[in-house]
N, C-alpha and C positions, 0 to 999 in steps of 0.2 A: 852117602855122599849127597849132600842138595847142590846143585844147580839151575846155580841164579843170571835172572838175563841181566843186566844193566844197560839202558841206550834214555836217549832225550828223539823224543820223537813234537815233530810239529802235527797240529791236527789236521795234516794233511795224510799224516806218516809219513812225511817228508826228514828222510835224519840228515843226506848230505845233501854236495853238490859237486864234484870234481875232487872228491875225493878230500873233504875238506867239512869241516862244522860250517850251521851258515849263523849262526849267531852266537851272540857275547851275553856269558850267564858264569858271575863267576861263584853265584849261590849255589849252581851246579856242577860248580868245579870241585869248589869244598866238597861237598853230599859225595861225589865220585871219589873222588880222593880219600875223605870220614871211611867210608864201605868195603871199599877194596884195598885202604892198605894192609900187609901184612898176607895176603891172598894171592891165589895165582889168577892170571884173569888171561884167558883164551881169545884168542882172535886173526882173524884174517890177515896178508900179509899186506893187503892194501893201507886197511888200517894202521898197523903196527909204520908205514913206510911214512901216512901221514903225520900220526903220532910223534915219529921220526925219531926215539931213544926209546931204552924200556924205563917204566916207568919205578919213582924209588917203593924202594917198600916193598915192591911184587913181583912176583917172579912172572917173567910176559913166555908163553904158552901159545907160536906160532902159527896158523894154518898155510901151508908153503906147499904148492907144486913141484917144483926151485928145486929139486935135489942137492944141489951146490948152496942154498940159503942157509945164509951164517948167521950168526946171534952172539954177544957177547959171553962170557961164558957166566955162569949160574943162568940163562936162559933154555928154552926148549923149540924146537923146529920139527916140528911131526908135522905127515903131508897128511892129515882129514880130520874132521871134529871129531869121530870119533875115536882114533889114536891118541887128541887131546885127553877127551874121556879118561879113557883109561890107563895111560897117562899118573894124572889126577888119582884115579880111585888106585893106581900103585904104590903113591904116595901115600896113599890112609891121611887125605883130607877132607875136612867137616863142612866142606862148599868152597867153590868156583866159581867167578863172576864173567860171564862170556862178554865181551865188549862190545863184540862187530864184524866185521860189516855186514851188509845188508844179507850177503848168502850166508855167510856165517847165522845168522837171524832167521833166514828159514829153515836153517837149517836145525837150530838149535832149540827155538819153539816147541817143537816135536815133542821135545826129551828134558825141556825145564819144568823146575819144580815150582818157581817164584821169578817174578815180572817187575822188574825195579824201576816204574816209568817216567821220566822227566816229561810231562805232558805240556808243551810249548805251545800259549799262545798266540803261535801266527797259522800262517799258510804259505809258505814258500817256493817257490821254484826248487826245484833239485833232481836227482837223477840215482839220488838213493834210496829205496824207500825202506818201513818197518813193516813187518805182514803183520794183517790183520791179527787184533785181538779177543777172538770168539767167547762173547759172555758167556757159553753156557756151558766154557769148559773155563774158565778165570773166573776169579771171585775178589774184586775189591777188598782186600780189608784195611787199607788203612789211607787218607790222602790228607797230603800239610800243603799247601798253599803259601806261594813267593809272588808279590806284589816288583811292578818292574821298576823298577830303580835308576839311581844313578852304573849302577853296578850290574846292571841285569836290564838286556835287549827289547825284552817281552818278560809278560809276570806268565808264569807258571804252575804249577801242581806235582809233585813227586807220589805219585801214586804208586804200590807195593798191592800187586796180585798173586794168587798161589789159585794154584791148579788146583780145579775142582774136581776134574775124569784125568786119566792116564792110561 
């Protein structure tokens, strides 16, 4: 099973503030929807709460320490990243997407096969950060540029990294 991390991060590695996204990037949201639709998406509870609901045409796997945390039918609550991965392996999935937040990314970057990174041309203040992408471990295999326009608050590059070593 391929483990993919998908993230939008600023030049200073900021991914959010006060449990919210800090930019409006319509083109990035469309990419996210296109890439993750039909798949299982793994996230932390705070990320799930910031989204506010299960995303259409995806199975949410939410990591929470709260043993009483519940999700709508068809979605899953687990208690660690390892348990989330094991559940997905048990379902014989070809690919799973890890969508945040910062603590989950920190754990997942050690086991991920690829990174799908929206590199936002901004350096905002924030309180959640994406871990350092070590060029000795990750190789860029493609990059697509999107210009700032009426639907995108900032220019950004959509960059795909593959792991060099595991």
